[in-house]
C-alpha positions, 0 to 999 in steps of 0.5 A: 937690852938697856940700849933698846929701853934708853932709846924708846923712853927718849922716842916717847919723850920726843913725841910727847914734846912734839904733841905738847907743843902741837897743843900749845900752837893750835891754842896760841892760833885759836887765840887761847894763851 
């Protein structure tokens, strides 16, 4: 069970990082720094 929990946390962190990167990219495209 611990492996499943760890894998889930890693997956969520990757998704969260991707969302933050996407937001930063859209901000830079629109000229916001």
